[in-house]
mmCIF entry with sequence, helices, sheets and N, C-alpha, C, O atoms, coordinates in Angstrom:
data_MODEL
# 
_entry.id   MODEL 
# 
_entity.id                         1 
_entity.type                       polymer 
_entity.pdbx_number_of_molecules   1 
# 
_entity_poly.entity_id                      1 
_entity_poly.type                           'polypeptide(L)' 
_entity_poly.nstd_linkage                   no 
_entity_poly.nstd_monomer                   no 
_entity_poly.pdbx_seq_one_letter_code       MHHKGSGVAGLYPKDVAETKVDEVTKHARKQGMPLKVTAEPE 
_entity_poly.pdbx_seq_one_letter_code_can   MHHKGSGVAGLYPKDVAETKVDEVTKHARKQGMPLKVTAEPE 
_entity_poly.pdbx_strand_id                 A 
# 
loop_
_entity_poly_seq.entity_id 
_entity_poly_seq.num 
_entity_poly_seq.mon_id 
_entity_poly_seq.hetero 
1 1  MET n 
1 2  HIS n 
1 3  HIS n 
1 4  LYS n 
1 5  GLY n 
1 6  SER n 
1 7  GLY n 
1 8  VAL n 
1 9  ALA n 
1 10 GLY n 
1 11 LEU n 
1 12 TYR n 
1 13 PRO n 
1 14 LYS n 
1 15 ASP n 
1 16 VAL n 
1 17 ALA n 
1 18 GLU n 
1 19 THR n 
1 20 LYS n 
1 21 VAL n 
1 22 ASP n 
1 23 GLU n 
1 24 VAL n 
1 25 THR n 
1 26 LYS n 
1 27 HIS n 
1 28 ALA n 
1 29 ARG n 
1 30 LYS n 
1 31 GLN n 
1 32 GLY n 
1 33 MET n 
1 34 PRO n 
1 35 LEU n 
1 36 LYS n 
1 37 VAL n 
1 38 THR n 
1 39 ALA n 
1 40 GLU n 
1 41 PRO n 
1 42 GLU n 
# 
_struct_asym.id          A 
_struct_asym.entity_id   1 
# 
_struct_conf.conf_type_id            HELX_P 
_struct_conf.id                      HELX_P1 
_struct_conf.pdbx_PDB_helix_id       AA1 
_struct_conf.beg_label_comp_id       LYS 
_struct_conf.beg_label_asym_id       A 
_struct_conf.beg_label_seq_id        14 
_struct_conf.pdbx_beg_PDB_ins_code   ? 
_struct_conf.end_label_comp_id       LYS 
_struct_conf.end_label_asym_id       A 
_struct_conf.end_label_seq_id        30 
_struct_conf.pdbx_end_PDB_ins_code   ? 
_struct_conf.beg_auth_comp_id        LYS 
_struct_conf.beg_auth_asym_id        A 
_struct_conf.beg_auth_seq_id         14 
_struct_conf.end_auth_comp_id        LYS 
_struct_conf.end_auth_asym_id        A 
_struct_conf.end_auth_seq_id         30 
_struct_conf.pdbx_PDB_helix_class    1 
_struct_conf.details                 ? 
_struct_conf.pdbx_PDB_helix_length   17 
# 
_struct_conf_type.id          HELX_P 
_struct_conf_type.criteria    ? 
_struct_conf_type.reference   ? 
# 
_struct_sheet.id               AA1 
_struct_sheet.type             ? 
_struct_sheet.number_strands   2 
_struct_sheet.details          ? 
# 
_struct_sheet_order.sheet_id     AA1 
_struct_sheet_order.range_id_1   1 
_struct_sheet_order.range_id_2   2 
_struct_sheet_order.offset       ? 
_struct_sheet_order.sense        anti-parallel 
# 
loop_
_struct_sheet_range.sheet_id 
_struct_sheet_range.id 
_struct_sheet_range.beg_label_comp_id 
_struct_sheet_range.beg_label_asym_id 
_struct_sheet_range.beg_label_seq_id 
_struct_sheet_range.pdbx_beg_PDB_ins_code 
_struct_sheet_range.end_label_comp_id 
_struct_sheet_range.end_label_asym_id 
_struct_sheet_range.end_label_seq_id 
_struct_sheet_range.pdbx_end_PDB_ins_code 
_struct_sheet_range.beg_auth_comp_id 
_struct_sheet_range.beg_auth_asym_id 
_struct_sheet_range.beg_auth_seq_id 
_struct_sheet_range.end_auth_comp_id 
_struct_sheet_range.end_auth_asym_id 
_struct_sheet_range.end_auth_seq_id 
AA1 1 HIS A 2 ? HIS A 3 ? HIS A 2 HIS A 3 
AA1 2 SER A 6 ? GLY A 7 ? SER A 6 GLY A 7 
# 
loop_
_atom_site.group_PDB 
_atom_site.id 
_atom_site.type_symbol 
_atom_site.label_atom_id 
_atom_site.label_alt_id 
_atom_site.label_comp_id 
_atom_site.label_asym_id 
_atom_site.label_entity_id 
_atom_site.label_seq_id 
_atom_site.pdbx_PDB_ins_code 
_atom_site.Cartn_x 
_atom_site.Cartn_y 
_atom_site.Cartn_z 
_atom_site.occupancy 
_atom_site.B_iso_or_equiv 
_atom_site.pdbx_formal_charge 
_atom_site.auth_seq_id 
_atom_site.auth_comp_id 
_atom_site.auth_asym_id 
_atom_site.auth_atom_id 
_atom_site.pdbx_PDB_model_num 
ATOM 1   N N  . MET A 1 1  ? 7.924   -9.764  -14.715 1.00 0.00 ? 1  MET A N  1 
ATOM 2   C CA . MET A 1 1  ? 7.577   -11.026 -15.398 1.00 0.00 ? 1  MET A CA 1 
ATOM 3   C C  . MET A 1 1  ? 6.176   -11.431 -14.926 1.00 0.00 ? 1  MET A C  1 
ATOM 4   O O  . MET A 1 1  ? 5.895   -11.392 -13.728 1.00 0.00 ? 1  MET A O  1 
ATOM 5   N N  . HIS A 1 2  ? 5.299   -11.819 -15.855 1.00 0.00 ? 2  HIS A N  1 
ATOM 6   C CA . HIS A 1 2  ? 3.965   -12.208 -15.524 1.00 0.00 ? 2  HIS A CA 1 
ATOM 7   C C  . HIS A 1 2  ? 3.724   -13.700 -15.895 1.00 0.00 ? 2  HIS A C  1 
ATOM 8   O O  . HIS A 1 2  ? 4.159   -14.169 -16.947 1.00 0.00 ? 2  HIS A O  1 
ATOM 9   N N  . HIS A 1 3  ? 3.044   -14.395 -15.031 1.00 0.00 ? 3  HIS A N  1 
ATOM 10  C CA . HIS A 1 3  ? 2.645   -15.814 -15.251 1.00 0.00 ? 3  HIS A CA 1 
ATOM 11  C C  . HIS A 1 3  ? 1.206   -15.959 -14.821 1.00 0.00 ? 3  HIS A C  1 
ATOM 12  O O  . HIS A 1 3  ? 0.900   -15.877 -13.632 1.00 0.00 ? 3  HIS A O  1 
ATOM 13  N N  . LYS A 1 4  ? 0.322   -16.171 -15.767 1.00 0.00 ? 4  LYS A N  1 
ATOM 14  C CA . LYS A 1 4  ? -1.064  -16.368 -15.456 1.00 0.00 ? 4  LYS A CA 1 
ATOM 15  C C  . LYS A 1 4  ? -1.668  -15.394 -14.477 1.00 0.00 ? 4  LYS A C  1 
ATOM 16  O O  . LYS A 1 4  ? -2.280  -15.788 -13.484 1.00 0.00 ? 4  LYS A O  1 
ATOM 17  N N  . GLY A 1 5  ? -1.492  -14.108 -14.765 1.00 0.00 ? 5  GLY A N  1 
ATOM 18  C CA . GLY A 1 5  ? -2.076  -13.073 -13.959 1.00 0.00 ? 5  GLY A CA 1 
ATOM 19  C C  . GLY A 1 5  ? -1.285  -12.694 -12.730 1.00 0.00 ? 5  GLY A C  1 
ATOM 20  O O  . GLY A 1 5  ? -1.808  -12.018 -11.844 1.00 0.00 ? 5  GLY A O  1 
ATOM 21  N N  . SER A 1 6  ? -0.054  -13.110 -12.657 1.00 0.00 ? 6  SER A N  1 
ATOM 22  C CA . SER A 1 6  ? 0.792   -12.766 -11.487 1.00 0.00 ? 6  SER A CA 1 
ATOM 23  C C  . SER A 1 6  ? 2.101   -12.111 -11.988 1.00 0.00 ? 6  SER A C  1 
ATOM 24  O O  . SER A 1 6  ? 2.449   -12.214 -13.164 1.00 0.00 ? 6  SER A O  1 
ATOM 25  N N  . GLY A 1 7  ? 2.778   -11.469 -11.109 1.00 0.00 ? 7  GLY A N  1 
ATOM 26  C CA . GLY A 1 7  ? 4.026   -10.829 -11.478 1.00 0.00 ? 7  GLY A CA 1 
ATOM 27  C C  . GLY A 1 7  ? 4.967   -10.774 -10.304 1.00 0.00 ? 7  GLY A C  1 
ATOM 28  O O  . GLY A 1 7  ? 4.533   -10.809 -9.153  1.00 0.00 ? 7  GLY A O  1 
ATOM 29  N N  . VAL A 1 8  ? 6.270   -10.689 -10.585 1.00 0.00 ? 8  VAL A N  1 
ATOM 30  C CA . VAL A 1 8  ? 7.278   -10.602 -9.529  1.00 0.00 ? 8  VAL A CA 1 
ATOM 31  C C  . VAL A 1 8  ? 7.530   -9.116  -9.314  1.00 0.00 ? 8  VAL A C  1 
ATOM 32  O O  . VAL A 1 8  ? 7.863   -8.378  -10.241 1.00 0.00 ? 8  VAL A O  1 
ATOM 33  N N  . ALA A 1 9  ? 7.356   -8.692  -8.034  1.00 0.00 ? 9  ALA A N  1 
ATOM 34  C CA . ALA A 1 9  ? 7.550   -7.295  -7.681  1.00 0.00 ? 9  ALA A CA 1 
ATOM 35  C C  . ALA A 1 9  ? 8.899   -7.001  -7.097  1.00 0.00 ? 9  ALA A C  1 
ATOM 36  O O  . ALA A 1 9  ? 9.317   -5.843  -7.083  1.00 0.00 ? 9  ALA A O  1 
ATOM 37  N N  . GLY A 1 10 ? 9.599   -7.998  -6.614  1.00 0.00 ? 10 GLY A N  1 
ATOM 38  C CA . GLY A 1 10 ? 10.940  -7.841  -6.068  1.00 0.00 ? 10 GLY A CA 1 
ATOM 39  C C  . GLY A 1 10 ? 11.485  -9.076  -5.452  1.00 0.00 ? 10 GLY A C  1 
ATOM 40  O O  . GLY A 1 10 ? 10.751  -10.029 -5.187  1.00 0.00 ? 10 GLY A O  1 
ATOM 41  N N  . LEU A 1 11 ? 12.781  -9.074  -5.216  1.00 0.00 ? 11 LEU A N  1 
ATOM 42  C CA . LEU A 1 11 ? 13.436  -10.227 -4.583  1.00 0.00 ? 11 LEU A CA 1 
ATOM 43  C C  . LEU A 1 11 ? 14.057  -9.692  -3.299  1.00 0.00 ? 11 LEU A C  1 
ATOM 44  O O  . LEU A 1 11 ? 14.876  -8.774  -3.316  1.00 0.00 ? 11 LEU A O  1 
ATOM 45  N N  . TYR A 1 12 ? 13.645  -10.290 -2.190  1.00 0.00 ? 12 TYR A N  1 
ATOM 46  C CA . TYR A 1 12 ? 14.084  -9.810  -0.847  1.00 0.00 ? 12 TYR A CA 1 
ATOM 47  C C  . TYR A 1 12 ? 14.396  -11.006 0.037   1.00 0.00 ? 12 TYR A C  1 
ATOM 48  O O  . TYR A 1 12 ? 13.921  -12.114 -0.214  1.00 0.00 ? 12 TYR A O  1 
ATOM 49  N N  . PRO A 1 13 ? 15.193  -10.779 1.070   1.00 0.00 ? 13 PRO A N  1 
ATOM 50  C CA . PRO A 1 13 ? 15.398  -11.855 2.072   1.00 0.00 ? 13 PRO A CA 1 
ATOM 51  C C  . PRO A 1 13 ? 14.001  -12.184 2.676   1.00 0.00 ? 13 PRO A C  1 
ATOM 52  O O  . PRO A 1 13 ? 13.087  -11.359 2.667   1.00 0.00 ? 13 PRO A O  1 
ATOM 53  N N  . LYS A 1 14 ? 13.886  -13.403 3.188   1.00 0.00 ? 14 LYS A N  1 
ATOM 54  C CA . LYS A 1 14 ? 12.584  -13.882 3.673   1.00 0.00 ? 14 LYS A CA 1 
ATOM 55  C C  . LYS A 1 14 ? 11.901  -12.922 4.644   1.00 0.00 ? 14 LYS A C  1 
ATOM 56  O O  . LYS A 1 14 ? 10.723  -12.606 4.475   1.00 0.00 ? 14 LYS A O  1 
ATOM 57  N N  . ASP A 1 15 ? 12.629  -12.455 5.659   1.00 0.00 ? 15 ASP A N  1 
ATOM 58  C CA . ASP A 1 15 ? 11.992  -11.633 6.690   1.00 0.00 ? 15 ASP A CA 1 
ATOM 59  C C  . ASP A 1 15 ? 11.517  -10.322 6.103   1.00 0.00 ? 15 ASP A C  1 
ATOM 60  O O  . ASP A 1 15 ? 10.448  -9.836  6.471   1.00 0.00 ? 15 ASP A O  1 
ATOM 61  N N  . VAL A 1 16 ? 12.295  -9.733  5.188   1.00 0.00 ? 16 VAL A N  1 
ATOM 62  C CA . VAL A 1 16 ? 11.894  -8.466  4.546   1.00 0.00 ? 16 VAL A CA 1 
ATOM 63  C C  . VAL A 1 16 ? 10.682  -8.686  3.669   1.00 0.00 ? 16 VAL A C  1 
ATOM 64  O O  . VAL A 1 16 ? 9.770   -7.860  3.655   1.00 0.00 ? 16 VAL A O  1 
ATOM 65  N N  . ALA A 1 17 ? 10.659  -9.789  2.934   1.00 0.00 ? 17 ALA A N  1 
ATOM 66  C CA . ALA A 1 17 ? 9.533   -10.095 2.040   1.00 0.00 ? 17 ALA A CA 1 
ATOM 67  C C  . ALA A 1 17 ? 8.247   -10.273 2.842   1.00 0.00 ? 17 ALA A C  1 
ATOM 68  O O  . ALA A 1 17 ? 7.193   -9.775  2.448   1.00 0.00 ? 17 ALA A O  1 
ATOM 69  N N  . GLU A 1 18 ? 8.334   -10.979 3.964   1.00 0.00 ? 18 GLU A N  1 
ATOM 70  C CA . GLU A 1 18 ? 7.131   -11.200 4.795   1.00 0.00 ? 18 GLU A CA 1 
ATOM 71  C C  . GLU A 1 18 ? 6.601   -9.886  5.324   1.00 0.00 ? 18 GLU A C  1 
ATOM 72  O O  . GLU A 1 18 ? 5.388   -9.684  5.363   1.00 0.00 ? 18 GLU A O  1 
ATOM 73  N N  . THR A 1 19 ? 7.486   -8.980  5.734   1.00 0.00 ? 19 THR A N  1 
ATOM 74  C CA . THR A 1 19 ? 7.047   -7.680  6.213   1.00 0.00 ? 19 THR A CA 1 
ATOM 75  C C  . THR A 1 19 ? 6.403   -6.858  5.102   1.00 0.00 ? 19 THR A C  1 
ATOM 76  O O  . THR A 1 19 ? 5.390   -6.193  5.321   1.00 0.00 ? 19 THR A O  1 
ATOM 77  N N  . LYS A 1 20 ? 6.974   -6.905  3.949   1.00 0.00 ? 20 LYS A N  1 
ATOM 78  C CA . LYS A 1 20 ? 6.424   -6.155  2.791   1.00 0.00 ? 20 LYS A CA 1 
ATOM 79  C C  . LYS A 1 20 ? 5.060   -6.702  2.416   1.00 0.00 ? 20 LYS A C  1 
ATOM 80  O O  . LYS A 1 20 ? 4.155   -5.923  2.118   1.00 0.00 ? 20 LYS A O  1 
ATOM 81  N N  . VAL A 1 21 ? 4.880   -8.029  2.421   1.00 0.00 ? 21 VAL A N  1 
ATOM 82  C CA . VAL A 1 21 ? 3.557   -8.676  2.158   1.00 0.00 ? 21 VAL A CA 1 
ATOM 83  C C  . VAL A 1 21 ? 2.502   -8.135  3.119   1.00 0.00 ? 21 VAL A C  1 
ATOM 84  O O  . VAL A 1 21 ? 1.398   -7.757  2.726   1.00 0.00 ? 21 VAL A O  1 
ATOM 85  N N  . ASP A 1 22 ? 2.892   -8.113  4.404   1.00 0.00 ? 22 ASP A N  1 
ATOM 86  C CA . ASP A 1 22 ? 1.969   -7.660  5.427   1.00 0.00 ? 22 ASP A CA 1 
ATOM 87  C C  . ASP A 1 22 ? 1.572   -6.180  5.237   1.00 0.00 ? 22 ASP A C  1 
ATOM 88  O O  . ASP A 1 22 ? 0.398   -5.816  5.313   1.00 0.00 ? 22 ASP A O  1 
ATOM 89  N N  . GLU A 1 23 ? 2.562   -5.373  4.997   1.00 0.00 ? 23 GLU A N  1 
ATOM 90  C CA . GLU A 1 23 ? 2.350   -3.917  4.829   1.00 0.00 ? 23 GLU A CA 1 
ATOM 91  C C  . GLU A 1 23 ? 1.473   -3.613  3.577   1.00 0.00 ? 23 GLU A C  1 
ATOM 92  O O  . GLU A 1 23 ? 0.512   -2.848  3.657   1.00 0.00 ? 23 GLU A O  1 
ATOM 93  N N  . VAL A 1 24 ? 1.821   -4.212  2.455   1.00 0.00 ? 24 VAL A N  1 
ATOM 94  C CA . VAL A 1 24 ? 1.047   -4.004  1.209   1.00 0.00 ? 24 VAL A CA 1 
ATOM 95  C C  . VAL A 1 24 ? -0.354  -4.510  1.347   1.00 0.00 ? 24 VAL A C  1 
ATOM 96  O O  . VAL A 1 24 ? -1.292  -3.835  0.923   1.00 0.00 ? 24 VAL A O  1 
ATOM 97  N N  . THR A 1 25 ? -0.539  -5.698  1.938   1.00 0.00 ? 25 THR A N  1 
ATOM 98  C CA . THR A 1 25 ? -1.879  -6.262  2.095   1.00 0.00 ? 25 THR A CA 1 
ATOM 99  C C  . THR A 1 25 ? -2.724  -5.325  2.966   1.00 0.00 ? 25 THR A C  1 
ATOM 100 O O  . THR A 1 25 ? -3.856  -5.003  2.606   1.00 0.00 ? 25 THR A O  1 
ATOM 101 N N  . LYS A 1 26 ? -2.200  -4.901  4.071   1.00 0.00 ? 26 LYS A N  1 
ATOM 102 C CA . LYS A 1 26 ? -2.932  -3.968  4.954   1.00 0.00 ? 26 LYS A CA 1 
ATOM 103 C C  . LYS A 1 26 ? -3.311  -2.676  4.219   1.00 0.00 ? 26 LYS A C  1 
ATOM 104 O O  . LYS A 1 26 ? -4.444  -2.204  4.312   1.00 0.00 ? 26 LYS A O  1 
ATOM 105 N N  . HIS A 1 27 ? -2.380  -2.139  3.516   1.00 0.00 ? 27 HIS A N  1 
ATOM 106 C CA . HIS A 1 27 ? -2.682  -0.889  2.757   1.00 0.00 ? 27 HIS A CA 1 
ATOM 107 C C  . HIS A 1 27 ? -3.748  -1.113  1.683   1.00 0.00 ? 27 HIS A C  1 
ATOM 108 O O  . HIS A 1 27 ? -4.643  -0.283  1.523   1.00 0.00 ? 27 HIS A O  1 
ATOM 109 N N  . ALA A 1 28 ? -3.665  -2.205  0.960   1.00 0.00 ? 28 ALA A N  1 
ATOM 110 C CA . ALA A 1 28 ? -4.692  -2.518  -0.076  1.00 0.00 ? 28 ALA A CA 1 
ATOM 111 C C  . ALA A 1 28 ? -6.048  -2.687  0.579   1.00 0.00 ? 28 ALA A C  1 
ATOM 112 O O  . ALA A 1 28 ? -7.042  -2.204  0.036   1.00 0.00 ? 28 ALA A O  1 
ATOM 113 N N  . ARG A 1 29 ? -6.132  -3.343  1.705   1.00 0.00 ? 29 ARG A N  1 
ATOM 114 C CA . ARG A 1 29 ? -7.435  -3.556  2.368   1.00 0.00 ? 29 ARG A CA 1 
ATOM 115 C C  . ARG A 1 29 ? -8.008  -2.219  2.815   1.00 0.00 ? 29 ARG A C  1 
ATOM 116 O O  . ARG A 1 29 ? -9.212  -1.993  2.691   1.00 0.00 ? 29 ARG A O  1 
ATOM 117 N N  . LYS A 1 30 ? -7.173  -1.337  3.328   1.00 0.00 ? 30 LYS A N  1 
ATOM 118 C CA . LYS A 1 30 ? -7.668  -0.001  3.816   1.00 0.00 ? 30 LYS A CA 1 
ATOM 119 C C  . LYS A 1 30 ? -8.206  0.789   2.612   1.00 0.00 ? 30 LYS A C  1 
ATOM 120 O O  . LYS A 1 30 ? -9.102  1.614   2.787   1.00 0.00 ? 30 LYS A O  1 
ATOM 121 N N  . GLN A 1 31 ? -7.703  0.568   1.439   1.00 0.00 ? 31 GLN A N  1 
ATOM 122 C CA . GLN A 1 31 ? -8.175  1.212   0.212   1.00 0.00 ? 31 GLN A CA 1 
ATOM 123 C C  . GLN A 1 31 ? -9.317  0.489   -0.463  1.00 0.00 ? 31 GLN A C  1 
ATOM 124 O O  . GLN A 1 31 ? -9.808  0.935   -1.500  1.00 0.00 ? 31 GLN A O  1 
ATOM 125 N N  . GLY A 1 32 ? -9.753  -0.638  0.118   1.00 0.00 ? 32 GLY A N  1 
ATOM 126 C CA . GLY A 1 32 ? -10.820 -1.452  -0.457  1.00 0.00 ? 32 GLY A CA 1 
ATOM 127 C C  . GLY A 1 32 ? -10.397 -2.254  -1.690  1.00 0.00 ? 32 GLY A C  1 
ATOM 128 O O  . GLY A 1 32 ? -11.237 -2.618  -2.513  1.00 0.00 ? 32 GLY A O  1 
ATOM 129 N N  . MET A 1 33 ? -9.113  -2.525  -1.816  1.00 0.00 ? 33 MET A N  1 
ATOM 130 C CA . MET A 1 33 ? -8.631  -3.266  -2.955  1.00 0.00 ? 33 MET A CA 1 
ATOM 131 C C  . MET A 1 33 ? -8.413  -4.749  -2.616  1.00 0.00 ? 33 MET A C  1 
ATOM 132 O O  . MET A 1 33 ? -7.920  -5.056  -1.530  1.00 0.00 ? 33 MET A O  1 
ATOM 133 N N  . PRO A 1 34 ? -8.766  -5.668  -3.513  1.00 0.00 ? 34 PRO A N  1 
ATOM 134 C CA . PRO A 1 34 ? -8.619  -7.088  -3.240  1.00 0.00 ? 34 PRO A CA 1 
ATOM 135 C C  . PRO A 1 34 ? -7.275  -7.649  -3.697  1.00 0.00 ? 34 PRO A C  1 
ATOM 136 O O  . PRO A 1 34 ? -7.189  -8.801  -4.123  1.00 0.00 ? 34 PRO A O  1 
ATOM 137 N N  . LEU A 1 35 ? -6.225  -6.828  -3.606  1.00 0.00 ? 35 LEU A N  1 
ATOM 138 C CA . LEU A 1 35 ? -4.883  -7.265  -4.071  1.00 0.00 ? 35 LEU A CA 1 
ATOM 139 C C  . LEU A 1 35 ? -4.409  -8.447  -3.277  1.00 0.00 ? 35 LEU A C  1 
ATOM 140 O O  . LEU A 1 35 ? -4.497  -8.454  -2.049  1.00 0.00 ? 35 LEU A O  1 
ATOM 141 N N  . LYS A 1 36 ? -3.901  -9.456  -3.970  1.00 0.00 ? 36 LYS A N  1 
ATOM 142 C CA . LYS A 1 36 ? -3.304  -10.628 -3.341  1.00 0.00 ? 36 LYS A CA 1 
ATOM 143 C C  . LYS A 1 36 ? -1.819  -10.560 -3.476  1.00 0.00 ? 36 LYS A C  1 
ATOM 144 O O  . LYS A 1 36 ? -1.307  -10.529 -4.596  1.00 0.00 ? 36 LYS A O  1 
ATOM 145 N N  . VAL A 1 37 ? -1.097  -10.536 -2.372  1.00 0.00 ? 37 VAL A N  1 
ATOM 146 C CA . VAL A 1 37 ? 0.380   -10.463 -2.323  1.00 0.00 ? 37 VAL A CA 1 
ATOM 147 C C  . VAL A 1 37 ? 0.865   -11.708 -1.616  1.00 0.00 ? 37 VAL A C  1 
ATOM 148 O O  . VAL A 1 37 ? 0.353   -12.059 -0.553  1.00 0.00 ? 37 VAL A O  1 
ATOM 149 N N  . THR A 1 38 ? 1.848   -12.379 -2.195  1.00 0.00 ? 38 THR A N  1 
ATOM 150 C CA . THR A 1 38 ? 2.484   -13.528 -1.540  1.00 0.00 ? 38 THR A CA 1 
ATOM 151 C C  . THR A 1 38 ? 3.970   -13.411 -1.574  1.00 0.00 ? 38 THR A C  1 
ATOM 152 O O  . THR A 1 38 ? 4.533   -12.714 -2.419  1.00 0.00 ? 38 THR A O  1 
ATOM 153 N N  . ALA A 1 39 ? 4.631   -14.107 -0.633  1.00 0.00 ? 39 ALA A N  1 
ATOM 154 C CA . ALA A 1 39 ? 6.069   -14.292 -0.665  1.00 0.00 ? 39 ALA A CA 1 
ATOM 155 C C  . ALA A 1 39 ? 6.326   -15.723 -0.984  1.00 0.00 ? 39 ALA A C  1 
ATOM 156 O O  . ALA A 1 39 ? 5.765   -16.621 -0.356  1.00 0.00 ? 39 ALA A O  1 
ATOM 157 N N  . GLU A 1 40 ? 7.186   -15.953 -1.973  1.00 0.00 ? 40 GLU A N  1 
ATOM 158 C CA . GLU A 1 40 ? 7.467   -17.310 -2.403  1.00 0.00 ? 40 GLU A CA 1 
ATOM 159 C C  . GLU A 1 40 ? 8.944   -17.502 -2.574  1.00 0.00 ? 40 GLU A C  1 
ATOM 160 O O  . GLU A 1 40 ? 9.638   -16.559 -2.954  1.00 0.00 ? 40 GLU A O  1 
ATOM 161 N N  . PRO A 1 41 ? 9.464   -18.697 -2.306  1.00 0.00 ? 41 PRO A N  1 
ATOM 162 C CA . PRO A 1 41 ? 10.913  -18.907 -2.525  1.00 0.00 ? 41 PRO A CA 1 
ATOM 163 C C  . PRO A 1 41 ? 11.244  -18.799 -4.020  1.00 0.00 ? 41 PRO A C  1 
ATOM 164 O O  . PRO A 1 41 ? 10.423  -19.133 -4.874  1.00 0.00 ? 41 PRO A O  1 
ATOM 165 N N  . GLU A 1 42 ? 12.443  -18.332 -4.315  1.00 0.00 ? 42 GLU A N  1 
ATOM 166 C CA . GLU A 1 42 ? 12.858  -18.195 -5.699  1.00 0.00 ? 42 GLU A CA 1 
ATOM 167 C C  . GLU A 1 42 ? 13.112  -19.534 -6.353  1.00 0.00 ? 42 GLU A C  1 
ATOM 168 O O  . GLU A 1 42 ? 13.471  -19.589 -7.529  1.00 0.00 ? 42 GLU A O  1 
# 
């Protein structure tokens, strides 16, 4: 689902979501990508 240039990639428990945000952000930066990843409550 997309809203104004954003999309939902998955629904996870808070601790898992925060870990995924950190991992994906680090990987994107290593690749030189400006990807913005956030964890938000449902």
